[in-house]
C-alpha positions in Angstrom: 22.7 16.1 41.8 21.6 19.1 39.7 23.1 22.5 39.9 20.4 24.1 42.1 21.0 21.4 44.7 24.8 21.9 44.4 24.4 25.7 44.9 22.1 25.3 47.9 24.5 22.8 49.5 27.4 25.1 48.9 25.5 28.0 50.5 24.9 25.8 53.6 28.5 24.8 53.7 29.7 28.3 53.0 31.6 27.2 49.9 29.9 29.4 47.3 31.9 32.1 45.5 29.8 34.8 44.0 30.7 37.4 41.3 33.1 37.6 38.4 36.0 39.1 40.3 35.8 36.6 43.2 35.4 33.6 40.8 38.4 34.8 38.7 40.6 35.2 41.8 39.6 31.7 43.1 40.1 30.2 39.6 43.6 31.6 39.4 44.3 30.0 42.8 42.7 26.7 41.7 40.2 26.8 44.6 37.1 25.9 42.5 35.6 22.6 41.5 32.6 23.9 39.4 31.6 27.2 37.9 28.0 28.2 37.0 27.3 30.9 34.4 24.0 32.5 33.7 22.5 32.3 30.3 23.0 36.1 29.7 26.7 36.3 30.6 28.6 38.6 28.2 31.1 37.1 25.8 34.2 38.9 27.3 33.5 37.5 30.8 32.6 34.1 29.4 35.8 33.8 27.3 38.1 34.9 30.2 36.5 32.5 32.6 36.7 29.6 30.1 40.4 30.4 29.5 41.3 30.2 33.2 38.9 27.2 33.8 40.7 25.3 31.1 44.1 26.0 32.7 42.9 25.0 36.2 40.8 22.1 34.8 37.6 23.4 36.4 34.2 22.4 35.1 31.9 25.1 33.7 28.2 24.7 33.5 26.0 27.1 31.6 22.7 27.3 33.4 19.4 28.0 31.6 18.5 30.8 34.1 19.4 34.4 33.6 21.4 36.4 36.1 18.3 37.5 38.1 17.1 33.9 38.6 20.7 32.8 39.4 20.8 35.5 42.1 17.5 34.2 43.5 18.8 30.6 43.6 21.9 31.9 45.4 19.6 33.7 47.9 21.0 37.1 47.0 18.9 40.3 46.4 20.9 41.1 43.3 21.6 39.5 40.0 24.6 37.0 39.7 26.2 36.3 36.4 28.9 33.8 37.7 29.3 31.7 40.8 31.6 28.9 41.7 31.8 26.1 44.2 35.0 25.8 46.3 36.9 22.6 46.3 35.8 20.3 49.2 38.8 19.5 51.4 
C-alpha cells in the first residue's frame, strides 16, 4: 500500500495526525506508526522529528510532494509539512 492510500485510510478511520506540534506530541507519547514529511520540510523540523522517531522507533517516509500537495492529499485547505498515522489498536 502506498502512502496516499495509507493517508486516505487513516482519514477514514480518524487516525491521521496533522501538523508539526501534534505529530511531535504523539511521537513523544509513542502513538504513531508512520510519519510522512513533505519534500519542502525545513531542516530544523526534520531533524527534531527524526530524533524523536528514532527514540520511539517510528518509520519516517519522505514523500515526493510539497506541503501544498500533501495538504490536498490529506483533504485540508492548507499546506501540511508533517502528518502521522496513529498506531492501530
